C-alpha positions as CSV (number, residue, x, y, z in Angstrom):
1,M,65.5,51.8,36.9
2,Q,64.1,48.3,38.0
3,Q,66.0,48.3,41.3
4,K,64.4,51.7,42.2
5,S,61.0,50.2,41.4
6,K,61.6,47.5,43.7
7,L,62.7,49.8,46.5
8,R,59.6,52.0,45.9
9,K,57.3,48.8,46.5
10,K,59.5,47.8,49.5
11,Y,59.3,51.4,51.2
12,L,55.7,51.9,50.4
13,K,54.9,48.8,52.1
14,I,57.2,49.5,55.1
15,R,55.9,53.0,55.4
16,K,52.4,51.8,55.6
17,E,53.0,49.1,58.1
18,N,55.1,51.2,60.4
19,Y,53.3,54.6,60.1
20,F,52.6,56.5,63.2
21,E,51.3,60.0,64.0
22,I,53.8,62.7,64.7
23,D,53.2,65.8,66.7
24,K,54.8,69.3,66.4
25,K,57.8,68.4,68.8
26,F,58.9,66.5,65.5
27,F,59.6,69.8,64.0
28,S,61.7,71.5,66.7
29,P,65.0,70.5,65.2
30,L,63.7,71.9,61.9
31,Y,63.0,75.3,63.7
32,K,66.5,75.3,65.1
33,L,68.0,74.5,61.6
34,I,66.2,77.2,59.9
35,K,67.1,79.9,62.5
36,K,70.7,79.0,62.3
37,N,70.8,78.8,58.4
38,I,68.4,81.5,57.4
39,K,68.9,85.1,58.7
40,K,65.7,86.4,57.3
41,K,62.8,87.2,59.7
42,S,60.1,86.3,57.4
43,I,60.5,83.2,55.2
44,I,58.7,81.1,52.4
45,I,58.2,77.4,53.3
46,A,57.1,74.7,50.7
47,L,55.4,72.0,52.3
48,Y,53.4,69.1,50.7
49,Y,49.9,67.7,51.5
50,P,50.4,64.3,52.8
51,S,48.9,61.2,51.2
52,N,49.7,57.6,51.2
53,F,51.1,57.4,54.6
54,E,53.4,60.1,54.1
55,L,54.6,61.8,57.2
56,N,52.0,64.6,58.0
57,V,54.1,67.8,57.8
58,L,50.9,69.9,58.1
59,N,51.5,69.4,61.9
60,V,54.5,71.9,61.6
61,L,51.6,74.6,61.4
62,E,50.9,74.0,65.1
63,L,54.0,75.7,66.0
64,K,53.7,79.5,65.9
65,Y,56.9,80.3,63.9
66,F,55.8,78.2,61.1
67,S,52.1,79.3,61.3
68,D,53.4,83.0,61.0
69,Q,55.4,82.2,57.8
70,K,54.3,82.0,54.2
71,I,53.3,78.6,53.2
72,L,53.4,76.9,49.7
73,L,52.1,73.7,48.4
74,P,53.2,72.0,45.3
75,V,51.0,72.0,42.0
76,V,51.7,69.6,39.1
77,E,51.6,71.7,35.8
78,K,51.6,71.0,32.2
79,N,54.8,69.3,30.7
80,D,55.4,67.3,34.0
81,L,56.6,70.4,35.7
82,M,55.8,71.6,39.3
83,N,55.6,74.9,40.8
84,F,54.6,76.1,44.5
85,Y,51.7,78.3,45.2
86,Q,50.7,80.0,48.4
87,W,48.4,78.3,50.7
88,K,46.8,79.0,54.2
89,K,45.5,76.3,56.5
90,Y,41.7,75.8,55.7
91,D,42.0,77.3,52.3
92,V,40.3,75.5,49.5
93,L,42.1,72.8,47.8
94,T,41.6,70.9,44.6
95,V,42.2,67.2,43.6
96,N,45.0,66.7,40.8
97,K,45.3,64.0,38.4
98,F,47.2,61.7,41.0
99,G,44.5,62.3,43.8
100,I,46.7,64.7,45.6
101,L,45.4,67.9,47.0
102,E,46.7,71.2,45.7
103,P,46.2,74.9,46.4
104,V,44.4,77.1,43.9
105,K,46.9,78.6,41.6
106,V,47.4,82.3,41.6
107,E,51.2,83.2,41.4
108,A,54.1,80.8,41.7
109,K,56.6,81.5,44.3
110,I,60.3,80.4,45.0
111,P,60.6,79.0,48.4
112,D,63.4,79.5,51.0
113,V,62.9,76.3,52.5
114,I,61.4,73.1,50.7
115,I,60.1,70.1,52.7
116,V,60.6,67.3,50.6
117,P,58.5,64.0,50.8
118,L,60.3,60.8,50.2
119,L,60.0,57.0,50.3
120,A,63.4,56.2,51.5
121,F,66.7,58.2,52.0
122,D,70.4,57.2,52.4
123,K,73.4,58.3,54.4
124,D,74.4,60.6,51.6
125,K,71.0,62.5,51.7
126,F,69.7,61.1,48.5
127,R,66.1,60.4,48.3
128,L,63.8,58.0,46.6
129,G,60.7,59.5,45.5
130,Y,57.8,58.0,43.6
131,G,59.5,57.9,40.3
132,K,57.8,60.9,38.4
133,G,60.8,63.3,38.9
134,Y,58.9,66.3,39.8
135,Y,61.0,67.3,42.8
136,D,64.2,66.4,41.1
137,R,63.3,68.5,38.1
138,Y,62.1,71.5,40.1
139,L,65.3,71.4,42.2
140,N,67.7,71.0,39.4
141,K,66.1,74.0,37.7
142,Y,65.7,76.3,40.8
143,L,68.9,75.3,42.8
144,K,71.3,76.6,40.3
145,Q,69.4,80.1,40.0
146,Y,68.7,80.3,43.8
147,K,71.5,78.9,45.8
148,H,69.9,79.9,49.2
149,I,67.0,77.4,48.9
150,M,67.2,75.0,51.8
151,T,66.1,71.4,51.1
152,V,64.8,69.1,54.1
153,G,63.6,65.5,53.5
154,V,61.2,64.4,56.1
155,A,60.8,60.7,57.0
156,F,60.5,58.3,59.6
157,S,63.9,56.7,60.7
158,F,62.9,53.4,59.4
159,Q,62.8,54.5,55.8
160,K,66.6,54.9,55.8
161,H,68.4,52.7,53.1
162,N,72.0,52.1,53.2
163,K,72.8,53.2,49.6
164,L,70.2,54.2,47.1
165,P,71.0,53.8,43.3
166,I,71.2,57.4,42.0
167,N,71.4,58.9,38.5
168,K,72.6,62.3,37.3
169,N,69.0,63.9,37.7
170,D,68.8,62.9,41.4
171,V,69.3,65.7,43.8
172,K,71.1,65.5,47.1
173,L,69.1,67.1,50.0
174,D,70.6,69.4,52.4
175,F,69.1,67.6,55.4
176,I,66.9,64.7,56.4
177,L,64.6,65.3,59.4
178,T,63.3,62.2,61.2
179,E,62.0,61.6,64.7
180,K,65.6,60.8,65.8
181,G,66.7,64.2,64.8
182,I,68.5,65.8,61.8
183,Y,70.9,64.0,59.2
184,K,73.6,66.5,58.2
């Protein structure tokens, strides 16, 4: 646990010092990945609202394919749970207890693709998050029930760590997308 805490501090600092803006081209490999792996015409994509020098995934909405899909954002719920709710660009957002923007809750939805924020990732596609476990709890619950959900961590390539410490609750992601492409 202490090792993860040190890594969180290290990668928060690294991300802040090396952050750069990305554009819609960053997401071209994601488009190809989704088209190859999901045969549905219309899909539900869970994003996150970026904060604290997180990669700005909202730029994906500049690509027509993504702006035509149903977009969800996470909402922190009671009992340390998280669910995803529909959101459209320019919809009103509220601020949660962590200072993160969330959509207004109407009806929770299960996404086909979850774009997962992270502080660091490793060659085995494990991620280091902020330590609250929201994404791991959600994924542990829903990936058993909905096998089709694709998980994609997004990060800058400098967030790669050789081998992260993991525990039984940590969920391995399907893919990691960086400015250098997709880690499979």
